[in-house]
C-alpha positions in Angstrom: -94.2 -92.5 16.2 -96.5 -89.5 16.8 -98.5 -90.4 13.7 -98.7 -94.1 14.8 -99.9 -93.0 18.3 -102.5 -90.7 16.7 -103.9 -93.4 14.4 -103.8 -96.0 17.1 -105.7 -93.7 19.5 -108.3 -93.2 16.8 -108.6 -96.9 15.9 -108.8 -98.2 19.5 -112.0 -96.2 20.4 -113.5 -97.3 17.1 -112.7 -101.0 17.9 -114.2 -100.7 21.4 -117.3 -99.0 20.0 -117.6 -101.9 17.4 -117.3 -104.5 20.2 -120.0 -102.8 22.3 -122.4 -102.6 19.2 -121.9 -106.3 18.7 -122.6 -107.0 22.4 -125.8 -104.9 22.3 -127.0 -106.6 19.2 -126.3 -110.1 20.6 -129.0 -111.2 23.1 -127.0 -114.2 24.3 -124.1 -111.9 25.3 -126.4 -109.7 27.4 -128.0 -112.8 28.9 -124.6 -114.3 30.0 -123.4 -111.0 31.3 -126.4 -109.8 33.2 -129.4 -112.2 33.2 -127.5 -115.4 34.1 -125.7 -113.8 37.1 -129.1 -112.7 38.5 -130.5 -116.2 38.0 -127.5 -117.8 39.7 -127.5 -115.4 42.6 -131.3 -115.9 43.2 -130.9 -119.7 42.9 -127.9 -120.0 45.3 -129.1 -117.2 47.6 -132.6 -118.5 48.1 -132.6 -122.1 46.8 -129.3 -123.6 47.9 -128.3 -123.8 51.6 -125.7 -125.8 53.4 -127.5 -125.3 56.7 -129.7 -127.9 58.3 -132.8 -126.2 59.6 -136.2 -127.5 60.6 -134.9 -131.1 60.7 -137.6 -133.6 61.7 -136.2 -135.3 64.9 -138.0 -138.1 66.9 -137.9 -137.7 70.7 -138.3 -140.8 72.8 -138.2 -141.2 76.6 -138.6 -144.7 78.0 -139.6 -143.2 81.4 -141.0 -139.7 80.9 -140.3 -137.2 83.7 -140.0 -133.5 84.3 -136.3 -133.7 83.5 -136.8 -135.5 80.2 -139.5 -132.9 79.3 -137.2 -130.1 80.2 -134.5 -131.5 77.9 -136.9 -132.1 75.1 -138.2 -128.5 75.4 -134.8 -127.3 74.2 -135.5 -129.1 70.9 -138.9 -127.4 70.6 -137.3 -124.0 71.1 -134.5 -124.6 68.5 -135.0 -123.3 65.0 -133.0 -126.3 63.7 -135.5 -129.0 64.7 -139.1 -130.1 64.2 -139.6 -132.4 67.1 -141.7 -135.6 66.5 -142.7 -137.2 69.9 -142.7 -141.0 69.7 -143.7 -143.7 72.1 -141.2 -146.4 71.2 -138.1 -147.1 69.1 -139.9 -149.4 66.6 -142.1 -146.6 65.3 -139.2 -144.1 65.2 -137.0 -146.5 63.3 -139.8 -147.1 60.8 -140.1 -143.3 60.2 -136.3 -143.0 59.9 -136.2 -145.8 57.3 -139.0 -144.2 55.3 -137.3 -140.8 55.4 -139.9 -139.0 57.4 -137.4 -138.1 60.1 -133.6 -137.4 60.0 -132.7 -138.6 63.5 -133.8 -140.0 66.8 -133.0 -138.9 70.4 -133.6 -141.8 72.8 -133.5 -141.4 76.6 -133.3 -144.8 78.3 -135.2 -145.8 81.4 -132.3 -145.1 83.8 -131.7 -141.6 82.4 -132.9 -139.8 85.6 -131.1 -142.0 88.0 -127.7 -141.8 86.3 -128.2 -138.1 85.8 -128.6 -137.5 89.5 -125.7 -139.9 90.6 -123.3 -138.3 88.1 -122.7 -141.6 86.3 -123.3 -140.0 82.9 -126.8 -139.7 81.6 -127.4 -142.3 78.8 -128.6 -140.5 75.6 -128.6 -142.3 72.3 -128.6 -140.3 69.0 -129.3 -142.1 65.8 -128.9 -140.0 62.6 -129.6 -140.7 59.0 -126.1 -140.7 57.5 -127.0 -140.7 53.8 -126.4 -137.0 53.7 -123.1 -136.8 55.6 -123.1 -133.0 55.9 -126.6 -132.9 57.4 -125.7 -135.8 59.7 -122.7 -133.9 61.1 -124.8 -130.8 61.5 -127.6 -132.7 63.4 -125.0 -134.2 65.7 -123.6 -130.8 66.5 -127.0 -129.2 67.0 -128.1 -132.0 69.3 -124.9 -131.7 71.3 -125.5 -128.0 71.6 -129.0 -128.5 73.0 -127.7 -131.0 75.5 -124.8 -128.8 76.7 -127.1 -125.8 77.1 -129.5 -127.9 79.1 -126.7 -129.1 81.3 -125.6 -125.5 81.9 -129.1 -124.5 82.8 -129.4 -127.4 85.2 -126.0 -126.5 86.8 -127.2 -123.0 87.4 -130.1 -124.3 89.3 -127.7 -126.5 91.5 -129.4 -129.7 90.5 -126.3 -131.4 89.0 -123.2 -132.7 90.7 -120.2 -130.3 90.5 -118.5 -132.6 88.0 -121.3 -132.0 85.5 -121.4 -128.2 85.8 -120.5 -126.8 82.4 -119.9 -123.2 81.5 -120.1 -123.1 77.7 -119.1 -119.9 76.0 -119.2 -119.9 72.2 -118.1 -117.2 69.9 -118.1 -117.5 66.1 -115.9 -115.1 64.2 -116.7 -113.6 60.8 -120.0 -115.3 60.3 -121.8 -115.2 63.7 -125.2 -115.9 62.1 -123.7 -119.2 60.8 -125.5 -118.6 57.5 -124.2 -120.6 54.5 -125.6 -117.8 52.3 -122.9 -115.5 53.6 -120.3 -118.1 52.5 -121.9 -119.1 49.1 -122.8 -115.7 47.6 -119.3 -114.2 47.7 -117.9 -117.4 46.2 -120.6 -117.4 43.5 -119.3 -114.0 42.3 -116.1 -115.9 41.2 -118.2 -118.2 39.1 -120.1 -115.3 37.6 -116.8 -113.5 36.7 -115.6 -116.7 35.1 -118.7 -116.9 32.9 -118.4 -113.3 31.8 -114.6 -113.3 31.3 -113.8 -116.7 29.9 -117.0 -118.4 28.6 -118.6 -115.3 27.0 -115.3 -114.0 25.5 -114.3 -117.3 24.0 -117.7 -118.0 22.4 -118.1 -114.4 21.1 -114.7 -114.4 19.4 -115.3 -117.9 18.0 -118.6 -116.6 16.5 -116.6 -113.9 14.8 -114.4 -116.6 13.2 -117.5 -118.5 12.1 -119.1 -115.5 10.5 -116.0 -114.2 8.8 -116.0 -110.9 10.6 -112.6 -111.6 12.2 -111.0 -112.1 8.7 -112.6 -108.8 7.6 -111.2 -107.1 10.6 -107.8 -108.5 10.0 -107.8 -107.0 6.5 -107.9 -103.5 8.0 -104.8 -101.5 9.1 -105.4 -102.3 12.7 -102.8 -104.4 14.5 -103.3 -107.6 16.4 -102.5 -105.8 19.6 -105.2 -103.2 19.0 -107.7 -106.0 18.3 -106.9 -107.8 21.5 -106.9 -104.6 23.5 -110.3 -103.5 22.1 -111.8 -106.8 23.2 -110.1 -106.8 26.6 -111.4 -103.2 27.3 -114.9 -104.0 26.1 -115.4 -107.2 28.1 -113.5 -105.8 31.1 -116.1 -103.1 31.3 -118.9 -105.6 30.7 -117.5 -107.8 33.5 -117.2 -104.8 35.8 -120.9 -104.1 35.2 -121.7 -107.7 36.1 -119.5 -107.4 39.2 -121.3 -104.3 40.4 -124.7 -106.0 39.9 -123.6 -109.1 41.8 -122.1 -107.1 44.7 -125.3 -104.9 44.9 -127.5 -108.0 45.1 -125.2 -109.7 47.7 -125.1 -106.7 50.0 -128.7 -105.3 49.7 -130.8 -108.3 48.7 -129.1 -111.1 50.6 -127.7 -109.0 53.4 -124.2 -110.4 53.1 -121.8 -108.2 55.1 -119.1 -106.3 53.2 -116.6 -105.7 56.0 -113.6 -104.9 53.9 -112.9 -102.1 51.4 -114.9 -102.0 48.2 -111.8 -100.8 46.3 -109.8 -103.9 47.5 -112.7 -106.0 46.3 -112.6 -104.2 43.0 -108.9 -104.6 42.7 -109.1 -108.4 43.2 -112.0 -108.6 40.9 -110.2 -106.7 38.2 -107.2 -108.9 38.4 -109.3 -112.0 38.2 -111.3 -110.6 35.3 -108.0 -110.0 33.4 -107.1 -113.7 34.1 -110.5 -114.9 32.9 -110.3 -112.7 29.8 -106.8 -114.0 29.0 -108.1 -117.6 29.3 -111.1 -116.8 27.1 -108.9 -115.2 24.4 -106.5 -118.0 24.6 -109.3 -120.5 24.1 -110.5 -118.5 21.1 -107.1 -118.8 19.4 -107.3 -122.6 19.7 -110.9 -123.2 18.9 -112.6 -121.1 16.2 -116.0 -122.9 16.6 -118.6 -121.8 19.1 -119.5 -125.3 20.3 -115.9 -126.3 20.7 -114.9 -123.0 22.4 -117.9 -123.4 24.8 -117.0 -126.9 25.7 -113.3 -126.1 26.3 -114.3 -123.0 28.4 -116.7 -125.1 30.5 -114.2 -127.9 31.1 -111.1 -125.7 31.8 -112.6 -122.6 33.5 -116.2 -123.0 34.7 -116.2 -126.5 36.2 -112.8 -125.9 38.0 -114.1 -122.6 39.4 -117.3 -124.4 40.6 -115.7 -127.5 42.1 -112.0 -126.8 42.9 -112.0 -123.2 44.1 -113.3 -123.7 47.6 -116.6 -122.0 46.5 -118.6 -125.0 47.9 -116.2 -127.7 48.8 -113.5 -127.1 51.4 -110.1 -127.5 49.8 -108.5 -128.8 53.0 -110.9 -131.8 52.9 -109.8 -132.8 49.4 -107.1 -135.4 48.7 -103.5 -134.0 48.8 -103.1 -134.4 45.0 -106.3 -132.5 44.3 -105.2 -129.8 46.8 -102.0 -129.3 44.8 -104.1 -129.2 41.6 -106.2 -126.3 43.0 -103.2 -124.1 43.0 -103.5 -124.0 39.2 -107.1 -122.8 39.4 -107.3 -119.0 39.3 -110.7 -119.0 40.9 -109.2 -120.5 44.1 -107.3 -117.2 44.8 -110.2 -115.0 43.8 -112.6 -116.9 46.1 -110.2 -116.5 49.0 -110.1 -112.7 48.3 -113.9 -112.5 48.1 -114.6 -114.4 51.2 -112.0 -112.5 53.2 -113.0 -109.1 52.1 -116.7 -109.8 52.5 -116.7 -111.6 55.8 -113.5 -110.7 57.6 -112.3 -107.4 56.2 -109.0 -106.2 54.7 -106.8 -109.0 56.1 -103.6 -108.2 54.1 -101.6 -111.3 55.0 -104.4 -113.3 53.4 -105.2 -111.0 50.5 -101.8 -110.1 49.2 -100.5 -113.6 48.3 -103.8 -114.3 46.4 -103.5 -111.0 44.5 -100.0 -111.7 43.6 -101.0 -115.1 42.2 -103.7 -113.5 40.1 -101.2 -110.9 38.7 -98.8 -113.7 37.7 -101.7 -115.7 36.0 -103.0 -112.6 34.2 -99.5 -111.9 32.8 -99.1 -115.5 31.7 -102.5 -115.9 30.0 -102.5 -112.5 28.3 -98.9 -112.8 27.3 -99.5 -116.3 25.9 -102.5 -115.1 24.0 -100.6 -112.3 22.4 -97.8 -114.7 21.4 -100.1 -117.2 19.8 -102.2 -114.5 18.1 -99.1 -113.0 16.5 -98.1 -116.4 15.1 -101.5 -117.3 13.8 -103.1 -114.1 12.5 -100.4 -111.7 11.4 
């Protein structure tokens, strides 16, 4: 046993060194591990936003007055709107149809009279509903401007008591209401999936195509050592990608990291082991780069992108799809990332997701070892 341990200890560093040499000599591996994450972070950090800002909005008052101008001034002060004054509905509707504006705020002729009598001021809001997300945001923003104006009027004692409103809003965890703070942490899960599953499966498939895997199998190394050498190598590579992504998130995109970095690292390490297990499992099934890449995209990358809660809210999905998301490892990792980044070390949220990742890592790595023994030794 001592001799076995001695030779294994000598062989394992050699295998890890061999894997790193292959990674360094392969430009595509470096691109997937470090260049692609930077591109994705820059694209989603600067180019993709779920916020609605500087929305062109037509403002129409049938009978202009100081009160209507006071209300409209709230839209001019808001960063969410680009007001477009219009004289009549016909012109505004034409611009809405042509896509020049996203909505219309219309104050009818009896607006001032009903405002002063407490009968409910008539305001019509017409929103372009082609983009449902933007339409909902515009509705909320317009309502916010209206309520703030009512509150301001109440403080000046110009409104009946029934219309006096004291609106106090407080947004937890993301007070800036920046979608970037929500998207960037979730994107790290996609990056770890690319490094762990897609890169690993394709690199090992390439070894089968070139015959280097058969040459390696002819040596005294065991299957366990081969798998461990690859796991260690790509785990370290994934950790480098993680550090790069976290550094860009915190320092470049100013995403707050309110929790512990070590808890973030623990969750990332568990997910990376899951992704590596999935990549190795794919490589035992597909020994062709194209096939391995297609399987990895369909079974790991796309589910991580669509069904993890990274962009689309899981609670808004159909019930059957919600149950399906429990089979997606990235779902649990995204929950850990968003919690640690935006809320902190909330253990009742983090622990169940970490446990799920542990179980999945054991399953995928164990299944990979089982199939590798049957097929290669």
